[in-house]
mmCIF file of the N, C-alpha and C atoms, coordinates in Angstrom:
data_MODEL
# 
_entry.id   MODEL 
# 
loop_
_atom_site.group_PDB 
_atom_site.id 
_atom_site.type_symbol 
_atom_site.label_atom_id 
_atom_site.label_alt_id 
_atom_site.label_comp_id 
_atom_site.label_asym_id 
_atom_site.label_entity_id 
_atom_site.label_seq_id 
_atom_site.pdbx_PDB_ins_code 
_atom_site.Cartn_x 
_atom_site.Cartn_y 
_atom_site.Cartn_z 
_atom_site.occupancy 
_atom_site.B_iso_or_equiv 
_atom_site.pdbx_formal_charge 
_atom_site.auth_seq_id 
_atom_site.auth_comp_id 
_atom_site.auth_asym_id 
_atom_site.auth_atom_id 
_atom_site.pdbx_PDB_model_num 
ATOM 1   N N  . UNK A 1 1  ? 0.524  -1.264 0.015  1.00 0.00 ? 1  UNK A N  1 
ATOM 2   C CA . UNK A 1 1  ? 0.209  -0.032 -0.388 1.00 0.00 ? 1  UNK A CA 1 
ATOM 3   C C  . UNK A 1 1  ? 1.075  1.823  -0.097 1.00 0.00 ? 1  UNK A C  1 
ATOM 4   N N  . UNK A 1 2  ? 0.598  2.399  -0.921 1.00 0.00 ? 2  UNK A N  1 
ATOM 5   C CA . UNK A 1 2  ? 1.921  3.171  -1.039 1.00 0.00 ? 2  UNK A CA 1 
ATOM 6   C C  . UNK A 1 2  ? 0.266  4.740  -0.515 1.00 0.00 ? 2  UNK A C  1 
ATOM 7   N N  . UNK A 1 3  ? 0.952  5.369  0.112  1.00 0.00 ? 3  UNK A N  1 
ATOM 8   C CA . UNK A 1 3  ? -0.391 7.014  0.883  1.00 0.00 ? 3  UNK A CA 1 
ATOM 9   C C  . UNK A 1 3  ? 0.367  7.764  0.010  1.00 0.00 ? 3  UNK A C  1 
ATOM 10  N N  . UNK A 1 4  ? -0.444 8.154  -1.137 1.00 0.00 ? 4  UNK A N  1 
ATOM 11  C CA . UNK A 1 4  ? 0.568  8.963  -1.783 1.00 0.00 ? 4  UNK A CA 1 
ATOM 12  C C  . UNK A 1 4  ? -0.442 10.741 -1.448 1.00 0.00 ? 4  UNK A C  1 
ATOM 13  N N  . UNK A 1 5  ? -1.371 10.793 -0.806 1.00 0.00 ? 5  UNK A N  1 
ATOM 14  C CA . UNK A 1 5  ? -1.794 12.107 -0.331 1.00 0.00 ? 5  UNK A CA 1 
ATOM 15  C C  . UNK A 1 5  ? -1.905 12.220 0.859  1.00 0.00 ? 5  UNK A C  1 
ATOM 16  N N  . UNK A 1 6  ? -1.871 13.436 1.900  1.00 0.00 ? 6  UNK A N  1 
ATOM 17  C CA . UNK A 1 6  ? -1.866 13.777 3.057  1.00 0.00 ? 6  UNK A CA 1 
ATOM 18  C C  . UNK A 1 6  ? -1.827 15.317 3.346  1.00 0.00 ? 6  UNK A C  1 
ATOM 19  N N  . UNK A 1 7  ? -3.237 15.241 3.478  1.00 0.00 ? 7  UNK A N  1 
ATOM 20  C CA . UNK A 1 7  ? -3.082 17.267 4.293  1.00 0.00 ? 7  UNK A CA 1 
ATOM 21  C C  . UNK A 1 7  ? -2.588 17.217 5.207  1.00 0.00 ? 7  UNK A C  1 
ATOM 22  N N  . UNK A 1 8  ? -1.993 18.513 5.238  1.00 0.00 ? 8  UNK A N  1 
ATOM 23  C CA . UNK A 1 8  ? -1.363 18.987 6.720  1.00 0.00 ? 8  UNK A CA 1 
ATOM 24  C C  . UNK A 1 8  ? -2.039 20.136 6.886  1.00 0.00 ? 8  UNK A C  1 
ATOM 25  N N  . UNK A 1 9  ? -2.335 20.963 8.617  1.00 0.00 ? 9  UNK A N  1 
ATOM 26  C CA . UNK A 1 9  ? -2.779 21.494 8.959  1.00 0.00 ? 9  UNK A CA 1 
ATOM 27  C C  . UNK A 1 9  ? -1.123 22.576 9.479  1.00 0.00 ? 9  UNK A C  1 
ATOM 28  N N  . UNK A 1 10 ? -0.064 22.061 9.085  1.00 0.00 ? 10 UNK A N  1 
ATOM 29  C CA . UNK A 1 10 ? 1.656  23.139 8.985  1.00 0.00 ? 10 UNK A CA 1 
ATOM 30  C C  . UNK A 1 10 ? 1.868  23.070 8.331  1.00 0.00 ? 10 UNK A C  1 
ATOM 31  N N  . UNK A 1 11 ? 2.918  23.951 8.370  1.00 0.00 ? 11 UNK A N  1 
ATOM 32  C CA . UNK A 1 11 ? 3.736  24.622 7.386  1.00 0.00 ? 11 UNK A CA 1 
ATOM 33  C C  . UNK A 1 11 ? 4.816  24.144 7.911  1.00 0.00 ? 11 UNK A C  1 
ATOM 34  N N  . UNK A 1 12 ? 5.845  22.992 9.004  1.00 0.00 ? 12 UNK A N  1 
ATOM 35  C CA . UNK A 1 12 ? 6.753  22.471 8.738  1.00 0.00 ? 12 UNK A CA 1 
ATOM 36  C C  . UNK A 1 12 ? 6.616  20.658 8.573  1.00 0.00 ? 12 UNK A C  1 
ATOM 37  N N  . UNK A 1 13 ? 7.445  20.385 9.070  1.00 0.00 ? 13 UNK A N  1 
ATOM 38  C CA . UNK A 1 13 ? 7.895  19.175 7.930  1.00 0.00 ? 13 UNK A CA 1 
ATOM 39  C C  . UNK A 1 13 ? 7.728  18.203 9.678  1.00 0.00 ? 13 UNK A C  1 
ATOM 40  N N  . UNK A 1 14 ? 8.013  18.566 10.807 1.00 0.00 ? 14 UNK A N  1 
ATOM 41  C CA . UNK A 1 14 ? 7.899  17.725 11.746 1.00 0.00 ? 14 UNK A CA 1 
ATOM 42  C C  . UNK A 1 14 ? 6.974  17.508 11.890 1.00 0.00 ? 14 UNK A C  1 
ATOM 43  N N  . UNK A 1 15 ? 5.662  18.274 12.662 1.00 0.00 ? 15 UNK A N  1 
ATOM 44  C CA . UNK A 1 15 ? 4.656  17.861 13.136 1.00 0.00 ? 15 UNK A CA 1 
ATOM 45  C C  . UNK A 1 15 ? 3.679  17.330 11.524 1.00 0.00 ? 15 UNK A C  1 
ATOM 46  N N  . UNK A 1 16 ? 4.042  17.278 10.793 1.00 0.00 ? 16 UNK A N  1 
ATOM 47  C CA . UNK A 1 16 ? 3.403  16.455 9.590  1.00 0.00 ? 16 UNK A CA 1 
ATOM 48  C C  . UNK A 1 16 ? 3.686  15.694 10.008 1.00 0.00 ? 16 UNK A C  1 
ATOM 49  N N  . UNK A 1 17 ? 5.123  15.123 9.591  1.00 0.00 ? 17 UNK A N  1 
ATOM 50  C CA . UNK A 1 17 ? 5.317  13.495 10.000 1.00 0.00 ? 17 UNK A CA 1 
ATOM 51  C C  . UNK A 1 17 ? 4.279  13.224 11.317 1.00 0.00 ? 17 UNK A C  1 
ATOM 52  N N  . UNK A 1 18 ? 4.788  13.743 12.225 1.00 0.00 ? 18 UNK A N  1 
ATOM 53  C CA . UNK A 1 18 ? 3.387  13.319 13.722 1.00 0.00 ? 18 UNK A CA 1 
ATOM 54  C C  . UNK A 1 18 ? 2.737  13.112 13.251 1.00 0.00 ? 18 UNK A C  1 
ATOM 55  N N  . UNK A 1 19 ? 2.055  14.416 12.775 1.00 0.00 ? 19 UNK A N  1 
ATOM 56  C CA . UNK A 1 19 ? 0.203  14.214 12.491 1.00 0.00 ? 19 UNK A CA 1 
ATOM 57  C C  . UNK A 1 19 ? 0.266  12.460 11.568 1.00 0.00 ? 19 UNK A C  1 
ATOM 58  N N  . UNK A 1 20 ? 0.864  12.221 10.704 1.00 0.00 ? 20 UNK A N  1 
ATOM 59  C CA . UNK A 1 20 ? 0.525  11.761 9.754  1.00 0.00 ? 20 UNK A CA 1 
ATOM 60  C C  . UNK A 1 20 ? 0.686  9.793  10.071 1.00 0.00 ? 20 UNK A C  1 
ATOM 61  N N  . UNK A 1 21 ? 1.672  10.404 11.453 1.00 0.00 ? 21 UNK A N  1 
ATOM 62  C CA . UNK A 1 21 ? 2.175  7.861  11.929 1.00 0.00 ? 21 UNK A CA 1 
ATOM 63  C C  . UNK A 1 21 ? 1.602  8.889  13.244 1.00 0.00 ? 21 UNK A C  1 
ATOM 64  N N  . UNK A 1 22 ? 0.805  9.426  13.846 1.00 0.00 ? 22 UNK A N  1 
ATOM 65  C CA . UNK A 1 22 ? -0.223 9.488  14.925 1.00 0.00 ? 22 UNK A CA 1 
ATOM 66  C C  . UNK A 1 22 ? -1.532 8.925  14.714 1.00 0.00 ? 22 UNK A C  1 
ATOM 67  N N  . UNK A 1 23 ? -2.129 9.634  13.302 1.00 0.00 ? 23 UNK A N  1 
ATOM 68  C CA . UNK A 1 23 ? -3.452 9.846  12.995 1.00 0.00 ? 23 UNK A CA 1 
ATOM 69  C C  . UNK A 1 23 ? -4.076 11.023 13.642 1.00 0.00 ? 23 UNK A C  1 
ATOM 70  N N  . UNK A 1 24 ? -2.997 12.205 14.940 1.00 0.00 ? 24 UNK A N  1 
ATOM 71  C CA . UNK A 1 24 ? -3.248 13.161 15.740 1.00 0.00 ? 24 UNK A CA 1 
ATOM 72  C C  . UNK A 1 24 ? -3.590 13.923 14.380 1.00 0.00 ? 24 UNK A C  1 
ATOM 73  N N  . UNK A 1 25 ? -4.687 15.110 14.773 1.00 0.00 ? 25 UNK A N  1 
ATOM 74  C CA . UNK A 1 25 ? -4.646 16.691 15.153 1.00 0.00 ? 25 UNK A CA 1 
ATOM 75  C C  . UNK A 1 25 ? -3.539 17.054 15.291 1.00 0.00 ? 25 UNK A C  1 
ATOM 76  N N  . UNK A 1 26 ? -3.318 18.465 14.796 1.00 0.00 ? 26 UNK A N  1 
ATOM 77  C CA . UNK A 1 26 ? -2.333 18.996 14.961 1.00 0.00 ? 26 UNK A CA 1 
ATOM 78  C C  . UNK A 1 26 ? -2.302 19.258 16.520 1.00 0.00 ? 26 UNK A C  1 
ATOM 79  N N  . UNK A 1 27 ? -3.356 19.970 16.689 1.00 0.00 ? 27 UNK A N  1 
ATOM 80  C CA . UNK A 1 27 ? -3.651 20.501 17.788 1.00 0.00 ? 27 UNK A CA 1 
ATOM 81  C C  . UNK A 1 27 ? -3.879 19.800 19.363 1.00 0.00 ? 27 UNK A C  1 
ATOM 82  N N  . UNK A 1 28 ? -4.320 17.780 18.616 1.00 0.00 ? 28 UNK A N  1 
ATOM 83  C CA . UNK A 1 28 ? -3.517 17.392 19.873 1.00 0.00 ? 28 UNK A CA 1 
ATOM 84  C C  . UNK A 1 28 ? -2.247 16.143 19.726 1.00 0.00 ? 28 UNK A C  1 
ATOM 85  N N  . UNK A 1 29 ? -1.609 16.762 18.739 1.00 0.00 ? 29 UNK A N  1 
ATOM 86  C CA . UNK A 1 29 ? -0.036 16.095 18.679 1.00 0.00 ? 29 UNK A CA 1 
ATOM 87  C C  . UNK A 1 29 ? 0.607  16.803 19.412 1.00 0.00 ? 29 UNK A C  1 
ATOM 88  N N  . UNK A 1 30 ? 1.459  15.808 19.976 1.00 0.00 ? 30 UNK A N  1 
ATOM 89  C CA . UNK A 1 30 ? 2.843  16.257 20.577 1.00 0.00 ? 30 UNK A CA 1 
ATOM 90  C C  . UNK A 1 30 ? 3.970  17.420 19.827 1.00 0.00 ? 30 UNK A C  1 
ATOM 91  N N  . UNK A 1 31 ? 3.887  16.925 18.872 1.00 0.00 ? 31 UNK A N  1 
ATOM 92  C CA . UNK A 1 31 ? 5.005  18.152 18.046 1.00 0.00 ? 31 UNK A CA 1 
ATOM 93  C C  . UNK A 1 31 ? 4.573  18.764 16.941 1.00 0.00 ? 31 UNK A C  1 
ATOM 94  N N  . UNK A 1 32 ? 5.318  20.851 17.784 1.00 0.00 ? 32 UNK A N  1 
ATOM 95  C CA . UNK A 1 32 ? 3.897  20.730 16.745 1.00 0.00 ? 32 UNK A CA 1 
ATOM 96  C C  . UNK A 1 32 ? 4.836  22.199 16.061 1.00 0.00 ? 32 UNK A C  1 
ATOM 97  N N  . UNK A 1 33 ? 5.795  22.067 16.264 1.00 0.00 ? 33 UNK A N  1 
ATOM 98  C CA . UNK A 1 33 ? 7.035  22.787 14.608 1.00 0.00 ? 33 UNK A CA 1 
ATOM 99  C C  . UNK A 1 33 ? 7.941  21.545 15.047 1.00 0.00 ? 33 UNK A C  1 
ATOM 100 N N  . UNK A 1 34 ? 9.407  22.293 14.208 1.00 0.00 ? 34 UNK A N  1 
ATOM 101 C CA . UNK A 1 34 ? 10.843 21.795 14.848 1.00 0.00 ? 34 UNK A CA 1 
ATOM 102 C C  . UNK A 1 34 ? 11.596 22.790 15.182 1.00 0.00 ? 34 UNK A C  1 
ATOM 103 N N  . UNK A 1 35 ? 11.679 21.799 16.153 1.00 0.00 ? 35 UNK A N  1 
ATOM 104 C CA . UNK A 1 35 ? 13.104 22.214 17.369 1.00 0.00 ? 35 UNK A CA 1 
ATOM 105 C C  . UNK A 1 35 ? 14.112 22.247 17.413 1.00 0.00 ? 35 UNK A C  1 
ATOM 106 N N  . UNK A 1 36 ? 14.899 22.965 17.828 1.00 0.00 ? 36 UNK A N  1 
ATOM 107 C CA . UNK A 1 36 ? 16.649 22.696 17.845 1.00 0.00 ? 36 UNK A CA 1 
ATOM 108 C C  . UNK A 1 36 ? 16.836 22.355 19.748 1.00 0.00 ? 36 UNK A C  1 
ATOM 109 N N  . UNK A 1 37 ? 17.268 21.000 19.382 1.00 0.00 ? 37 UNK A N  1 
ATOM 110 C CA . UNK A 1 37 ? 17.645 19.431 20.093 1.00 0.00 ? 37 UNK A CA 1 
ATOM 111 C C  . UNK A 1 37 ? 19.317 19.818 20.229 1.00 0.00 ? 37 UNK A C  1 
ATOM 112 N N  . UNK A 1 38 ? 19.985 19.344 21.477 1.00 0.00 ? 38 UNK A N  1 
ATOM 113 C CA . UNK A 1 38 ? 21.427 19.048 21.441 1.00 0.00 ? 38 UNK A CA 1 
ATOM 114 C C  . UNK A 1 38 ? 22.442 20.088 21.032 1.00 0.00 ? 38 UNK A C  1 
ATOM 115 N N  . UNK A 1 39 ? 21.995 21.962 20.854 1.00 0.00 ? 39 UNK A N  1 
ATOM 116 C CA . UNK A 1 39 ? 22.933 22.431 21.003 1.00 0.00 ? 39 UNK A CA 1 
ATOM 117 C C  . UNK A 1 39 ? 23.041 22.774 19.487 1.00 0.00 ? 39 UNK A C  1 
ATOM 118 N N  . UNK A 1 40 ? 22.360 22.214 18.949 1.00 0.00 ? 40 UNK A N  1 
ATOM 119 C CA . UNK A 1 40 ? 22.224 22.815 16.759 1.00 0.00 ? 40 UNK A CA 1 
ATOM 120 C C  . UNK A 1 40 ? 21.790 23.556 16.737 1.00 0.00 ? 40 UNK A C  1 
ATOM 121 N N  . UNK A 1 41 ? 21.571 24.343 15.874 1.00 0.00 ? 41 UNK A N  1 
ATOM 122 C CA . UNK A 1 41 ? 20.089 25.153 15.060 1.00 0.00 ? 41 UNK A CA 1 
ATOM 123 C C  . UNK A 1 41 ? 19.490 24.593 14.051 1.00 0.00 ? 41 UNK A C  1 
ATOM 124 N N  . UNK A 1 42 ? 18.089 24.231 14.416 1.00 0.00 ? 42 UNK A N  1 
ATOM 125 C CA . UNK A 1 42 ? 17.390 24.301 13.440 1.00 0.00 ? 42 UNK A CA 1 
ATOM 126 C C  . UNK A 1 42 ? 17.731 24.012 12.167 1.00 0.00 ? 42 UNK A C  1 
ATOM 127 N N  . UNK A 1 43 ? 18.317 24.827 11.643 1.00 0.00 ? 43 UNK A N  1 
ATOM 128 C CA . UNK A 1 43 ? 18.957 24.173 10.304 1.00 0.00 ? 43 UNK A CA 1 
ATOM 129 C C  . UNK A 1 43 ? 19.547 23.553 9.791  1.00 0.00 ? 43 UNK A C  1 
ATOM 130 N N  . UNK A 1 44 ? 20.238 22.844 10.894 1.00 0.00 ? 44 UNK A N  1 
ATOM 131 C CA . UNK A 1 44 ? 20.983 21.530 10.480 1.00 0.00 ? 44 UNK A CA 1 
ATOM 132 C C  . UNK A 1 44 ? 20.553 20.595 11.673 1.00 0.00 ? 44 UNK A C  1 
ATOM 133 N N  . UNK A 1 45 ? 19.363 20.439 12.300 1.00 0.00 ? 45 UNK A N  1 
ATOM 134 C CA . UNK A 1 45 ? 18.878 19.136 12.903 1.00 0.00 ? 45 UNK A CA 1 
ATOM 135 C C  . UNK A 1 45 ? 17.459 18.525 11.694 1.00 0.00 ? 45 UNK A C  1 
ATOM 136 N N  . UNK A 1 46 ? 17.693 20.606 10.907 1.00 0.00 ? 46 UNK A N  1 
ATOM 137 C CA . UNK A 1 46 ? 16.065 19.816 10.365 1.00 0.00 ? 46 UNK A CA 1 
ATOM 138 C C  . UNK A 1 46 ? 14.492 19.119 11.259 1.00 0.00 ? 46 UNK A C  1 
ATOM 139 N N  . UNK A 1 47 ? 14.948 19.536 12.231 1.00 0.00 ? 47 UNK A N  1 
ATOM 140 C CA . UNK A 1 47 ? 13.655 19.241 12.837 1.00 0.00 ? 47 UNK A CA 1 
ATOM 141 C C  . UNK A 1 47 ? 13.339 18.603 13.272 1.00 0.00 ? 47 UNK A C  1 
ATOM 142 N N  . UNK A 1 48 ? 14.593 17.354 13.824 1.00 0.00 ? 48 UNK A N  1 
ATOM 143 C CA . UNK A 1 48 ? 14.495 16.026 14.376 1.00 0.00 ? 48 UNK A CA 1 
ATOM 144 C C  . UNK A 1 48 ? 13.816 15.754 15.370 1.00 0.00 ? 48 UNK A C  1 
ATOM 145 N N  . UNK A 1 49 ? 12.810 16.192 16.390 1.00 0.00 ? 49 UNK A N  1 
ATOM 146 C CA . UNK A 1 49 ? 12.441 16.148 17.387 1.00 0.00 ? 49 UNK A CA 1 
ATOM 147 C C  . UNK A 1 49 ? 11.667 14.638 17.368 1.00 0.00 ? 49 UNK A C  1 
ATOM 148 N N  . UNK A 1 50 ? 11.915 13.488 18.337 1.00 0.00 ? 50 UNK A N  1 
ATOM 149 C CA . UNK A 1 50 ? 11.031 12.323 18.519 1.00 0.00 ? 50 UNK A CA 1 
ATOM 150 C C  . UNK A 1 50 ? 9.848  11.969 18.849 1.00 0.00 ? 50 UNK A C  1 
ATOM 151 N N  . UNK A 1 51 ? 8.821  11.796 18.478 1.00 0.00 ? 51 UNK A N  1 
ATOM 152 C CA . UNK A 1 51 ? 7.769  10.990 19.181 1.00 0.00 ? 51 UNK A CA 1 
ATOM 153 C C  . UNK A 1 51 ? 8.519  10.491 20.640 1.00 0.00 ? 51 UNK A C  1 
ATOM 154 N N  . UNK A 1 52 ? 7.590  10.287 21.665 1.00 0.00 ? 52 UNK A N  1 
ATOM 155 C CA . UNK A 1 52 ? 7.562  10.549 23.310 1.00 0.00 ? 52 UNK A CA 1 
ATOM 156 C C  . UNK A 1 52 ? 7.599  8.803  23.268 1.00 0.00 ? 52 UNK A C  1 
ATOM 157 N N  . UNK A 1 53 ? 8.555  8.469  23.579 1.00 0.00 ? 53 UNK A N  1 
ATOM 158 C CA . UNK A 1 53 ? 8.636  6.831  23.995 1.00 0.00 ? 53 UNK A CA 1 
ATOM 159 C C  . UNK A 1 53 ? 6.952  6.368  24.345 1.00 0.00 ? 53 UNK A C  1 
ATOM 160 N N  . UNK A 1 54 ? 6.830  5.182  23.560 1.00 0.00 ? 54 UNK A N  1 
ATOM 161 C CA . UNK A 1 54 ? 5.201  4.297  23.679 1.00 0.00 ? 54 UNK A CA 1 
ATOM 162 C C  . UNK A 1 54 ? 4.299  5.545  22.607 1.00 0.00 ? 54 UNK A C  1 
ATOM 163 N N  . UNK A 1 55 ? 4.354  6.047  22.023 1.00 0.00 ? 55 UNK A N  1 
ATOM 164 C CA . UNK A 1 55 ? 3.912  6.652  20.968 1.00 0.00 ? 55 UNK A CA 1 
ATOM 165 C C  . UNK A 1 55 ? 2.816  5.329  20.263 1.00 0.00 ? 55 UNK A C  1 
ATOM 166 N N  . UNK A 1 56 ? 1.902  5.527  20.250 1.00 0.00 ? 56 UNK A N  1 
ATOM 167 C CA . UNK A 1 56 ? 1.021  4.034  19.257 1.00 0.00 ? 56 UNK A CA 1 
ATOM 168 C C  . UNK A 1 56 ? 1.132  5.412  18.351 1.00 0.00 ? 56 UNK A C  1 
ATOM 169 N N  . UNK A 1 57 ? 1.521  4.865  16.936 1.00 0.00 ? 57 UNK A N  1 
ATOM 170 C CA . UNK A 1 57 ? 1.048  5.426  15.460 1.00 0.00 ? 57 UNK A CA 1 
ATOM 171 C C  . UNK A 1 57 ? 0.384  3.560  14.699 1.00 0.00 ? 57 UNK A C  1 
ATOM 172 N N  . UNK A 1 58 ? 0.735  4.898  13.363 1.00 0.00 ? 58 UNK A N  1 
ATOM 173 C CA . UNK A 1 58 ? -0.288 3.803  12.824 1.00 0.00 ? 58 UNK A CA 1 
ATOM 174 C C  . UNK A 1 58 ? 0.645  2.241  11.856 1.00 0.00 ? 58 UNK A C  1 
ATOM 175 N N  . UNK A 1 59 ? 1.574  2.938  12.111 1.00 0.00 ? 59 UNK A N  1 
ATOM 176 C CA . UNK A 1 59 ? 2.635  1.533  12.024 1.00 0.00 ? 59 UNK A CA 1 
ATOM 177 C C  . UNK A 1 59 ? 2.626  0.586  12.944 1.00 0.00 ? 59 UNK A C  1 
ATOM 178 N N  . UNK A 1 60 ? 2.144  0.874  14.088 1.00 0.00 ? 60 UNK A N  1 
ATOM 179 C CA . UNK A 1 60 ? 1.990  -0.877 15.131 1.00 0.00 ? 60 UNK A CA 1 
ATOM 180 C C  . UNK A 1 60 ? 0.841  -0.921 14.965 1.00 0.00 ? 60 UNK A C  1 
ATOM 181 N N  . UNK A 1 61 ? -0.268 -0.761 14.658 1.00 0.00 ? 61 UNK A N  1 
ATOM 182 C CA . UNK A 1 61 ? -1.463 -1.321 14.231 1.00 0.00 ? 61 UNK A CA 1 
ATOM 183 C C  . UNK A 1 61 ? -1.300 -1.171 13.066 1.00 0.00 ? 61 UNK A C  1 
ATOM 184 N N  . UNK A 1 62 ? -0.409 -1.444 11.746 1.00 0.00 ? 62 UNK A N  1 
ATOM 185 C CA . UNK A 1 62 ? -0.226 -2.452 11.271 1.00 0.00 ? 62 UNK A CA 1 
ATOM 186 C C  . UNK A 1 62 ? 0.143  -3.668 11.381 1.00 0.00 ? 62 UNK A C  1 
ATOM 187 N N  . UNK A 1 63 ? 1.544  -3.449 12.137 1.00 0.00 ? 63 UNK A N  1 
ATOM 188 C CA . UNK A 1 63 ? 1.957  -4.452 12.398 1.00 0.00 ? 63 UNK A CA 1 
ATOM 189 C C  . UNK A 1 63 ? 1.252  -5.125 13.452 1.00 0.00 ? 63 UNK A C  1 
ATOM 190 N N  . UNK A 1 64 ? 0.546  -4.882 14.538 1.00 0.00 ? 64 UNK A N  1 
ATOM 191 C CA . UNK A 1 64 ? -0.697 -5.862 14.911 1.00 0.00 ? 64 UNK A CA 1 
ATOM 192 C C  . UNK A 1 64 ? -1.508 -6.462 13.744 1.00 0.00 ? 64 UNK A C  1 
ATOM 193 N N  . UNK A 1 65 ? -2.024 -5.699 12.934 1.00 0.00 ? 65 UNK A N  1 
ATOM 194 C CA . UNK A 1 65 ? -2.403 -6.928 12.020 1.00 0.00 ? 65 UNK A CA 1 
ATOM 195 C C  . UNK A 1 65 ? -1.940 -7.518 10.813 1.00 0.00 ? 65 UNK A C  1 
ATOM 196 N N  . UNK A 1 66 ? -0.733 -7.838 11.645 1.00 0.00 ? 66 UNK A N  1 
ATOM 197 C CA . UNK A 1 66 ? 0.299  -8.374 10.717 1.00 0.00 ? 66 UNK A CA 1 
ATOM 198 C C  . UNK A 1 66 ? 1.177  -8.563 9.135  1.00 0.00 ? 66 UNK A C  1 
ATOM 199 N N  . UNK A 1 67 ? 0.599  -6.967 9.165  1.00 0.00 ? 67 UNK A N  1 
ATOM 200 C CA . UNK A 1 67 ? 2.065  -6.201 8.381  1.00 0.00 ? 67 UNK A CA 1 
ATOM 201 C C  . UNK A 1 67 ? 3.480  -5.791 8.616  1.00 0.00 ? 67 UNK A C  1 
ATOM 202 N N  . UNK A 1 68 ? 4.297  -6.060 7.688  1.00 0.00 ? 68 UNK A N  1 
ATOM 203 C CA . UNK A 1 68 ? 5.235  -5.332 8.188  1.00 0.00 ? 68 UNK A CA 1 
ATOM 204 C C  . UNK A 1 68 ? 5.344  -3.508 7.794  1.00 0.00 ? 68 UNK A C  1 
ATOM 205 N N  . UNK A 1 69 ? 6.099  -3.363 8.285  1.00 0.00 ? 69 UNK A N  1 
ATOM 206 C CA . UNK A 1 69 ? 5.957  -1.928 8.217  1.00 0.00 ? 69 UNK A CA 1 
ATOM 207 C C  . UNK A 1 69 ? 7.554  -0.809 7.875  1.00 0.00 ? 69 UNK A C  1 
ATOM 208 N N  . UNK A 1 70 ? 7.372  0.529  6.801  1.00 0.00 ? 70 UNK A N  1 
ATOM 209 C CA . UNK A 1 70 ? 8.148  0.781  6.838  1.00 0.00 ? 70 UNK A CA 1 
ATOM 210 C C  . UNK A 1 70 ? 7.794  2.535  6.823  1.00 0.00 ? 70 UNK A C  1 
ATOM 211 N N  . UNK A 1 71 ? 9.284  3.720  7.098  1.00 0.00 ? 71 UNK A N  1 
ATOM 212 C CA . UNK A 1 71 ? 8.554  4.811  6.741  1.00 0.00 ? 71 UNK A CA 1 
ATOM 213 C C  . UNK A 1 71 ? 10.103 5.204  6.458  1.00 0.00 ? 71 UNK A C  1 
ATOM 214 N N  . UNK A 1 72 ? 9.934  6.029  4.611  1.00 0.00 ? 72 UNK A N  1 
ATOM 215 C CA . UNK A 1 72 ? 10.644 5.853  4.128  1.00 0.00 ? 72 UNK A CA 1 
ATOM 216 C C  . UNK A 1 72 ? 10.582 7.268  3.500  1.00 0.00 ? 72 UNK A C  1 
ATOM 217 N N  . UNK A 1 73 ? 11.643 8.560  3.808  1.00 0.00 ? 73 UNK A N  1 
ATOM 218 C CA . UNK A 1 73 ? 11.584 9.612  3.468  1.00 0.00 ? 73 UNK A CA 1 
ATOM 219 C C  . UNK A 1 73 ? 10.519 11.174 3.835  1.00 0.00 ? 73 UNK A C  1 
ATOM 220 N N  . UNK A 1 74 ? 9.968  12.218 3.349  1.00 0.00 ? 74 UNK A N  1 
ATOM 221 C CA . UNK A 1 74 ? 8.783  12.819 4.070  1.00 0.00 ? 74 UNK A CA 1 
ATOM 222 C C  . UNK A 1 74 ? 7.160  12.591 3.530  1.00 0.00 ? 74 UNK A C  1 
# 
């Protein structure tokens, strides 16, 4: 299965990926922007804030149904 269309309510990549992976609306998502982590400016890190440990994702849902999953790209 290939997902080719995704609407996002955010203008930057990190929250858009979080919304796609968790199925949450931007107002309920934990990641709401690209953040600077580890002392590096965002222009070098590119918004790489991870989801919290234990966050249930669409991938987990599919794995529970017996599928093998991967996420590549943006």
